N, C-alpha and C positions, 0 to 999 in steps of 0.2 A: 850394589843390593846383597842383604843379607841371607848369607848362605841357610839351604834347608834339608832336609836331611831325608828321603822319599822310601819308604821300606811299605814293597808288594810279595802279598802272594806268590807263590809260583804257579803253580796249576792252575787252568783255566783263568789266570787273571795276566800275570805276566807274561806265560805262555796259554795255547786255545789249549792246549792236551793237558789231562791228566796222565803221569807218569805210570802211573798204579798203574791205571789201564791197561798199558801200553804192555808194560810187563808178564800184564794180568792172559794181554789174548797172546806172550809167545811161552805161556806154561797151562793157554786153555781153560782156564777157570776166568775167562771173561765177565760172560753174564752173574757166579758171586760175587764175584769184587764188584761191582760195578751198582749191585744191589745193596752189598753195605757201603759201601761209599757217598749213597745219596742220603743215607741215611742219617749217616755223619754227620756230613753238608748240612742237612737240614735241622742238627742239633738233635734229632732223637735219640741218637745213640753215641755214648760218649767215645771222643776220640783214642786215647788212647785202647779203651777194648776195642774198636772198632781197625786203626792199625794194628794190631796186633792178631786178630782176627782175618785182614786182607791178608798181613803178609805171610801168616803160616801158608796159606794158601801155595805161596811161591815159593816153597820148599823144591828142592829139585833141580828149579832152572837151571840151566847151563849158563856160567857169570857171563858167557859171549852176549847178552839181549841186554845187556845192562852198555853197552858202551853202541849198540844196535839199538834201542830207544833213543839213544845221547842226541844220535843222528839223524834223529824222526823226527824233532825235537820241530815245531808251530811258534816262533815268537806271533802275539801278540800283538794289531795293525798297530802302529808307535808305537814299542818299543823302543828301537835305536835313538830313536826321532829323541826320545824320553828324554834317554843315555845322555845322549849328544849336549842335551841344549839345557837339561840341567848338570851339565860338567861344564859347559863355556858358561855359568850362571858362578859357579865354584863351589854349588851345592856336592849332594853326595845323591848315592843311589843304591838302595840295598836290597836284597830278596832273604825274606826268609818264612823254611817252608816245611810241612810237613810229609813234602814227599824224603827225595837220597841224595847225599849228596854225595854217591858215587855216581849217579847218573847226571848230574843238574851245576858238577862243582867246574872242571874243565871250562863248560858251554859259556856260564857268565862269565869266566874268569876271562875266555877272550872278545866276550862283548862289554867289559871293561865295568860291570858289576861293580863298588866299592867293597863289599860285607855281604856274604849270603850264609850261612846259618840251615842246616836239612838234619834229615835221621840219617843212619849206616846200615845201612843190608850187611849183612852178616856174611862170610861168602867164605865155603875151606871146601878145598880139596875142587878148584874150578865150579863149584856151584852154589848160588845161595842157598841158605840157612833154614829160611821158613820165619828169621829172626830179627832184628835190630840189634844196634849195639852200642851204648852207651845211652843219655840222658832219653828222651821225647822228647819232639817238639811237640807241644798243643798249644793251648790260647795261653797259656802262662810264660809258655820261654818264650811267646810270636814277641808277646807284652814288652819279656824282658827285652831281650833283644835291641828294642826300637831302644827302650829307655837309657840300654847302658853305646849305646852307640852315641845315643844324644850327649848325653853326658864325656863321655872320650873325644869326641867331636869340640865342646862345648856350644852345642847348638839347644838351645832350649826347646819342652817340649809341644811349646806353641809352635813353633817354624819347623815344626816335624806334620807328616801326614804319612798314615798307614792304608793302607789300600788291601781289599780284599776283597771275596764273592759268598766265602763260605759262614759257621756259625765256629768254624776254627780261628778268626780271623778278627770275631768281637770286641774281644781286650784292646789287642795294639789298637784298635779303630778308636775304641773309647777312650784311651792315654792321650793320644793323639793330636794333636792342635787343629788337625781335619781327618777324620775319615771320612774313607771315597770307597764308596758300592761299586762295584766293579763284576758286569752281570752280573748278580746276585739276586740267592734264595731273599721270598720277601721278609725273611726276620734280619739279615744285611740290610737290606734298605730302612726297614722300618728305621736304626739307630742309627744308621749313616748321616752325615752332613753333607754328603752332596752323591751325586749319583750316578755310572756312564753307564747308559746301556744299547750302547752304538757297538762296540768293543772297542772302541778308539785312546787308547792311553797318553795321546797329547792333549786330551782334556785335562790334565790333571797340569801342565802347565798353565791353561786357562785362567786352573782354580787359582794357582796363584802369580799370576798377573804379569806370567813369564813371555815375549815376544817370540817368536821361532825366530830364524836365525835365517837367512837361503845363503 
């Protein structure tokens, strides 16, 4: 079977949680951050602007919260099976996130995810500064991540899958061979080729015609 590259969004897709909301709870700014997140996911707010606004509310949070949140992350149903089956078929799985590499990097490496990219929270003297460092992972960066790794692996874009739930995922879903909406906002479902509504990532295997091994 030919190899595929499956690229997933992280928050509320590969995992059940929104990482920034978990950090916000610990900074006691949960309601403010959740309201901004919702507007961004619906496409009502530019992602870069919303990210800057949300992260600024985390200023002063002890950096120990990063490892606390990492330990609290909950995989979506079927995530482990998806990794196992794709690898058994010689395919690849990647995660690209508007969230934070400080939180998700070790988590994804332990699971065996092949590639990942996310924003980086700035930490100075053991506390978050309320800023991100480096390039922001927005919808254009997500699409470029998919394109870059498909090219690196010698996989045609027609053999790629992009999976997401929010407006920030639309561009990578547009260029992928298969765009999958996962428990998604209406705007994402409207533009997707396929949709998963029961929270089970193994449907991606069905879409690709891959039969799970026992």
